[in-house]
C-alpha positions in Angstrom: 162.2 107.5 94.4 161.7 106.2 97.9 158.6 106.9 99.9 160.4 109.0 102.5 161.6 111.4 99.8 158.1 111.9 98.4 156.7 112.5 101.9 159.4 115.0 102.6 158.8 116.8 99.3 155.0 117.0 100.0 155.6 118.5 103.5 158.1 121.1 102.4 156.2 122.3 99.2 153.0 124.0 100.2 152.0 125.0 96.6 153.0 126.7 93.4 154.8 130.0 93.4 153.4 132.9 91.4 156.1 132.7 88.7 155.3 129.1 88.0 151.6 129.9 87.5 152.4 132.9 85.3 154.8 130.8 83.2 152.1 128.0 82.8 149.5 130.6 81.7 151.9 132.1 79.2 152.8 128.8 77.6 149.1 127.8 77.4 148.1 131.1 75.9 150.8 130.8 73.2 149.6 127.3 72.3 146.0 128.5 72.1 146.9 131.4 69.8 148.7 129.0 67.5 145.8 126.5 67.5 143.3 129.3 66.8 145.3 130.3 63.7 145.1 126.8 62.4 141.4 126.7 62.9 141.0 129.9 60.9 143.0 128.4 58.0 141.1 125.2 58.2 137.8 127.0 58.0 139.0 129.0 54.9 140.3 125.8 53.2 137.0 124.1 53.9 135.0 126.9 52.3 137.3 126.9 49.2 136.9 123.1 49.0 133.1 123.5 49.1 133.1 125.9 46.2 135.4 123.6 44.1 133.2 120.6 44.9 130.0 122.4 43.9 131.7 123.6 40.7 133.0 120.1 39.8 129.6 118.6 40.5 127.9 121.1 38.2 130.4 120.5 35.4 130.1 116.7 35.8 126.3 116.9 35.8 126.3 119.0 32.5 128.7 116.4 30.9 126.5 113.5 32.1 123.4 115.1 30.7 125.1 115.8 27.4 126.3 112.2 27.3 122.6 111.1 26.8 122.4 112.8 23.4 122.8 110.5 20.4 125.6 111.0 17.8 123.0 112.6 15.5 122.6 115.5 17.9 126.3 116.2 17.8 126.5 115.8 14.0 123.6 118.3 13.6 125.3 121.1 15.6 126.8 124.0 13.8 130.3 124.0 15.4 131.7 125.9 17.2 128.7 126.7 19.4 127.7 127.3 23.0 125.3 124.8 24.6 122.9 125.9 27.3 122.5 124.2 30.7 120.9 120.9 30.0 118.9 120.2 33.2 115.4 121.7 32.8 114.4 120.8 36.3 117.2 122.3 38.4 119.2 125.4 37.6 122.8 125.9 38.8 123.1 128.1 41.9 123.2 131.8 40.9 126.7 132.2 42.3 128.1 129.9 39.7 128.3 130.7 36.0 128.4 127.7 33.7 129.5 128.0 30.1 129.6 124.9 27.8 131.3 125.2 24.4 131.4 122.6 21.7 133.9 122.5 18.8 135.4 120.0 16.3 138.2 118.1 17.9 141.7 118.8 16.7 142.5 115.1 17.0 139.7 113.7 14.9 137.0 115.4 12.7 134.4 112.8 13.8 134.7 113.9 17.5 133.1 116.9 19.2 135.2 118.5 21.9 133.0 119.8 24.7 134.5 122.2 27.3 132.5 123.1 30.5 133.8 126.0 32.4 132.4 126.9 35.8 133.2 130.3 37.2 132.5 132.0 40.6 133.8 134.8 42.7 135.7 134.1 45.9 137.1 136.8 48.1 137.2 139.3 45.3 138.9 137.0 42.8 137.5 135.0 40.0 137.9 131.2 40.2 137.4 128.8 37.3 137.1 125.1 36.9 137.3 123.5 33.4 136.3 120.0 32.3 136.9 118.8 28.7 135.5 115.6 27.1 134.9 114.2 23.6 131.7 112.9 22.1 131.3 111.0 18.9 129.5 112.8 16.0 129.1 109.6 13.9 
């Protein structure tokens, strides 16, 4: 575009017309509504991920604490049984219910299958996270 054309365009156009301004506001408002919906979904997903992370950490902590028991502990249990929370210093948050069950493994009688289930309420529905591991009873 030559310089003369630009100068002519600037002299003849004094500003935006009302229709252009209204169209720009309409387009921007539609984009903002769409973006705000994505923010709402992102916040909800973040809260769900937080709950699942806390539950996974609780189950993993329980399994790590149980790992410190010697094989004699596992051999001395009357199976199947429920094992209480193993951390005497810090209890799980009251929102989360942790249940640990131990039973003889179907694969091998010398193994104890330990299942940790963490439950919590989220938006009126119950959520569960389950971890399963094996410990030697010999």
